C-alpha positions, 0 to 999 in steps of 0.5 A: 500500500502506498501513501503519498504526502505532497505540498499543496501550496508553495512549500513549507507547509509542514509535510515533515510532521505528517510524514513523521507520524505516518512513518510509525506504520511505514516499512519504507519512506522514499523521496521521489524528486528534488534535492537538498533545496527542500527542508523539513523540521521535525520535533520528536522525542524532545529533539529537533531534526532538520531534513533537507535531502534525507527522508524523514523516515530515518527517525523511525528505527524500523523504517527503511529509506530511499532517495529515489531515481528522480532526485538530485544528490549533492554528495557532500551535503548528503554526508553532512546531513547524515553526520548531523543526525548521528550526532543527535543519536539517530542510528541510520545503519543499513536504513538509507539507500540512494538510487544508482540512477539519481543524478548528482549535484556538483559544485560546478552546478552550484556556481552556475546556479548563482551565475544564472540568477545574477544574469536574470537580475541584470537582464531585467534591470537593463531591459528598456521600455519604449519610453526609455524607462528602465524596468525594475525586476519585480516578484511576479514577472521579472528578474531572478527566480529566487532559487536556493542557489543549491545547484538544483536547477542546473543539475536538472538542466544537465540531466534533461540535456543528457549532460548530467552525471548519475550516481553509478558513474561516480564509482568508475573514477576514470570515466567520472574524471573525464566527464567532469573535465568536459563539463567544466570546459563547457561551462568555462566556454559559456560563462567565461571569466566568471567561471574562473573561480571553479577548480575542476581538479579540486572537485575531482579530488573531493570525489576521490574521498567520497567514492568508497564511502558512498558505495554501500548506500547505492542500490538499483532502486527499480527492482528494490521498489518492485519487490516492495510493491509485490510484497505489499509493503507499507510505502510512504512517499515524502514529497518535496517542495509543493504543487505550485512549484511544480515544473509543469503545473506551478507558477512557471518560471518561478518554480523548482526544476522537478515534478513535485506532484503525484505524477512526479512521485510515480515516475521518480520512484517507479510506483505502480499507480494501482498500489496508491491508496492515499494522496494527502495534500498538506496545506498551511492554514494561511499561505507562505512563499519563499523567493520571487513569483506571483502570490495573489493573497500576499498580505503586504501589511500588518497582517502579513507581518503578524503571520510571519512573526507568530508563525516563525516563517523562515526557510529551513534550507535558506533561512530566508524570511517567507512572504506571508498572506491569507489562505487562497482557495483558488490555489488550493482548488487548483492543487486538488485538481492536479494532484487528486488528493484523497484528504488534506492535512491543515497545518499551523491552525494554532497561528490563527489564534491571534486574529479576530478576523480571518480572511480567505481568498475565494476568487480572482477577477480581471480588471473589468470584473470578469471572473477567472475560472481557474488558476491561470498560466499567464503570470501577467493575468495574476499580476493584474487580477483582483483578489476577492476575499471572504472574512470569517470570524476568528476565535481570539479571546474565545478559545485556543487551538494551540495544543488541542488534540481532538476535534470537539475541543476546538473553538466553534469558529475554528471548526467552522473554518475547517468546514469552510475549506472542506466545502469550498475545495470538496476534499475532507481535512483528515489531519489538523496541526495544532502545534509544533510537537508530533503529538499536536495533531488532530486525526479525524 
């Protein structure tokens, strides 16, 4: 039986906590896509764990873990993250595997990531309007993407251009070294003197120290996953990023470089669709986004500042301040349409304890008042649209959500808020997060 946990907004919804809870019953936890640009924080047994590349199932001593074929792996970060978990007392021996077909993120890719972001910013600042004014890069239609600069995009670009390096290729030193030198020459030709800081021989020397350390983790994941499904193992797929950052379905080009939805999970791990029993969408009780790109319900006022401050909204991977705003039903309905969620996990409902009125974005209209039927592909439409809000009564001074463990104990207004979401999107809310701890979760 397969359960897939996916982000329903722009990431940082709190997927790791639900994954941690569900891992108690799972035999295998797997990552299907992304790299160490993802970030989960899990609080368990009085300890805080930050996950970036590794599956959260490592917290469960009985759970096997796989970094799947659809992922890209920065080897130094893999070992560093593993080391950090060991320092906190986790025994991962024999429980973490990497697909031999997964691609590698090189330091070369990380440098290129930064150079490409700089180029996009410079290009937007140089573009001239017809009247001679300079276009200033903005968060919706111009300038840098706002990547984590972890090399993820260039690694995926190399993969699809058939110029990438896969995990199994590390093992053969002579071929690996030749391939890396070719990639370095290509990048030098493309970026010129800006690429002079890269030392290909230094990176080759690094991999000489990783080669034998890496070997025990590498497996042929296709028969591994086939056997797991044949044997009806309980498999939990831990999505990274979120649907609105999907390379195909997200707010392109302000997206990540991999398929982050149900389809990406299937292709990235070789899942049999008939074995998928649950697809759970994780959605924050409000909305956040890191980096550039459209964000229709962003609250550029005291409400947004309060959500950011009370919710401690800083990225796990980058430490960047997250942009904050109200829950967007248009985004959530679109996410449900693409991913086909069987249920939702509403997280951080306790943050709304502090608001007398809770706003919800329920529709978009064009400047002339015409309704926009679904989340549009054209970012210019988003930039010009009017957001229609519905105001719901909060429960400030009437009760608290923080730490509540059962549905009936929630304030009436909080229950009404959850039911409002269910009615609008047509998907039931099966899990409700009420605090940072593992136990702060209502299961319906």
